[in-house]
N, C-alpha and C positions, 0 to 999 in steps of 0.2 A: 603674807597678805593678809590684810585685815578685811573682814566682811562685815556689813552691816544689814541688819533685816528691819525693811519697811515696816511700820502698824499696820500699814494696808495689806501686806502679803503674809506676814507671821500670822501665828497660831489665834494672837488676838487681834488680828487685822480684818481684812476682807472676809476671809473664809469663816472666821468667827461670827462676824455680823450676819453673813449668810445664813450660818448655822442657827444662831439666835432667831432669826427673821423667821426662817421656813420652819423651824420646830413649834415656834409660838404661834404661827398662821396657821399650820397643819391641824394642831389642837383645838386652838378657837373655831377653826372651820368645821372640824368634826362635832365638836359641841354643839354649834350652831344648826348643823344638820340633822345630829339626833334629836334635838329639840323640836325642830320641823317635822320629821317623821312621827314623833312621840304625839304630835297633834292629831294625826289619823290612826295610829297603829301603836301599840306595846304588846309584849308577850302575853301579858296578863293584866287585868282590870286592876287600876292602883286601888281600888276600893273593895276589891274582891277578898275579905277577910276568910281564912281556912285555919282555924285553931289546931287542926290535926295536923297542919303541914308547919306550925310555928317553929322557928330557930333551926332549919334545916340548912346543913352545909350547901356548898356548891354542887352541883350535879347536872346531869344531861337535861333533867326537866327545869330545873331551876339553876341558872348558869351561875348565879351570884348568891344563892341561897334564899332563904326567906327571913323575914324579920320577927318580932315578937307576936304579931297578929297574923302570921302566914301569908303575908302579901309577898310577892315577887319583888326581892330587892332592885334587879335591872329594871323592870319596869317602873319602880319609884323614882330611880336616879334619873332615868329618860324623861319622866314627866316632870322632875323637879328642876332638870335643866331649863325648862320654860321660865321657870319662875326666878332663878337665878340671873337668867340672862335678860329679862325683862325689867326687874327692878334694877340691875347693874346699869342698862341703856337708859331708862328714863331718869335715874337720878344722876347720872353723869350728864346728861342733856341739860337738865336743869340747873346743875352747878355750873357747868361752862357757858350756859346761853347768859345767865345772871352775871356770873363772875367775869367772862370776857368782856361783857358790858362796862360794869364797875371798873375793871382795870384798865380800859381803853380811856373812860372818861378822867379816871385819875390821871393817867399820864399826860392826857392833852391840856387838862387844866391847871394841874400842879396847884401848888400854893394851899390855901383852906379846903378848896375841895379834895385834892389829893390826901390831906391829913385826915379829912373826916372820912373818907370811903376806906383807908386803911386801917385805921382805928375801929372802925366799923366792922371790918373784915376781922380784925384781932378779938374782937367782942363774940363774934360769932363762931370762931375757931376755938373759943375758950369752952364751948359746951360740946363733950364728947357726944358721939352719935347715940351710944347707949343712953345717956340722959336726955336728950332731946326725944328718943323713941318712948321713953317712960311717960314723959310729960304729954307726949301726944295721945299715947295709950290710956293715960288717965282721962283724958277729955274724950277720945273717940273709941277707944278699945282698940285691941291688937288688931294689926291687919297689913296688907301687903302696902297700901296706902301710906301708912305711918312709918314703914321702913323707907319707900321711895322719899318722902317728903324730909325724913331725918337725914339720911344719907346724901340727898340733894343739897340742903342747907349747909351741911358739914362742908361738902364739896365746892361752894361758893368761894371761901377765903382763898383756897388752893388755885383756883384759877385766876382770882382777882390778882394774887400776888405774881403769879407767873407772867400774866399779861402785863401787867403795870411795869414789871422789871424789863421785859423784852421790849415794851413799846417804848420806854423812855430812851433806851439806847438808839432805836428807830429814828426818834423825833431828832436825833442830832445830825442824821446824814444829809449829804448835801442835796438829793433829791427832793427831800421833805422840804429843805430851807427853800430850794427853788419852786415848790409847789405852793409854799406860803407866799412867797414873793410875787408868784402870778395870780394872788388874790382868792385862791381856794380857801374854803373856811375848814374849821377844826374837825366838824363832822365828816366832810368829804375828805380829807387827808387820812382821817383815820380808818375809814372803810375802804378807800381806794388805794392808799400807800401804805399804811402802818399793819394793817390786818392781813394782806396778803403775803408781807413779810415774816410774819410770825406765826402763820397758821402752823406750820410744820411742829412749832414748840407745843401748839396748844393740842394737836393729834397726839402727839407721844405723852403729853400730860394727861389726856383723856383716856388713853389705853391704860396707863399706870393706875388713874384713880377708878378704872372699870375694876380692876383686881380688888382694889381697896374696897368697892361697893359689895363685891361678890362676897367676900370676906366679912365684911360689916352684916350684911343681910343673914350669912349662916349664923352670925354670933346672935343677932337679935332673934331669929327663929329658935335658937338653941336656948334663949332665956324665956321664950314663950311670948316674944313682943313682935314677932313676924308675921308671915303668912300662917293663918288658923288652919288647922284639920276642916276638911279632907283634902285640902290641896296639898300634894307632896312637896316638900322643902328639905333640902338635904341638911339644913342647919336643926330641924326637928327630928330627922332620922338618927342624928347623932345622939339628941336628947332622949329619944326613946329607946337607944341602944347602950346607953351608959351602964345600965344596971345588969346587962347580960354579956358585958366584955369578957368576962372571965369564962363564961360558959359557951358562949358563941362569939368569938372575938370578930367574925366576919360581918356583923350587922354594924358594926363600928367602922373596921377598916375600909369597907367600899366606899361609903358616903364620904369618909376624911380624904381616900386618894382622889375621889372626883373633885372636890374642894382643893386639894392642894395640887392637882394638875393643871386645872383652868387659871388659878391664881398664878401659878409659875409660868405658864403659857403665856399670859397677858403680860406678865413682867418682862419675860425674854422678848416678847413683840414689841413692847414699849422701848427695850434697851437697843434691839436690832432697828427699829423706826428712828431713834434718836441719833445712832451711829450712821445710818445710812443717810439721813437728812441733814446731817453737821457737815457745814461746808469744809471744813478741816479735812473731815475724812474724804469727803468727795474730790478734793483738791489732790490728795494723796494718792486715790485709786485712779 
């Protein structure tokens, strides 16, 4: 007797979906909680330089050790999570707001409007985040605002493409045709009928783009184009640790793990949400 395993009940089915979703949600939730706590309390002052305690390994006094300036690494990681999450959230909101609007207009209007919007998105997408940050830094100097603007602009074409592709499919559905026949305008249909039916795809894309934004911010800070000192930044912690990696590897390991874990968690969260909100998986469950 042959047996089949449904994707919804196998290792890569519902159980795997829940595992991805829960792991990602827990790690992101803990990071957010740590970021909130660090607004009011950290084990040590992030600006407390103590040369006598520099490059100490993990101990009861300093759980994750100290950096080249004698600062507590755990305190720096806690405070640095504020910067990572803030830049990620704001830049994704910028990219999502503008990109979704452009994608909806392109899908609704079609023709020349769609072509102009998509070619404009391709033009923006051709400028990497680092190049955009360099241009902004040359004008305004390095800072968090530059990172937010550069990552936000880079995210616009991503949301525009996803929104446009998903919206064009919805525009062919019977309920949309009925809405048009009843006299509803393009703007009304886009907001009342198209957007609610693609919001799940946009949410999943926002989660994945959030991970990219945190990684991009760390890269910009590593290059000296992101958040300037004394504000803690995970990317700048890696930059300051690179000359001490053989002597005291912990100064690079812990910031690297923090970046890796939050990026992994956001990607798993996005995958879990995608599978959870996908009608094909929902029907199988």
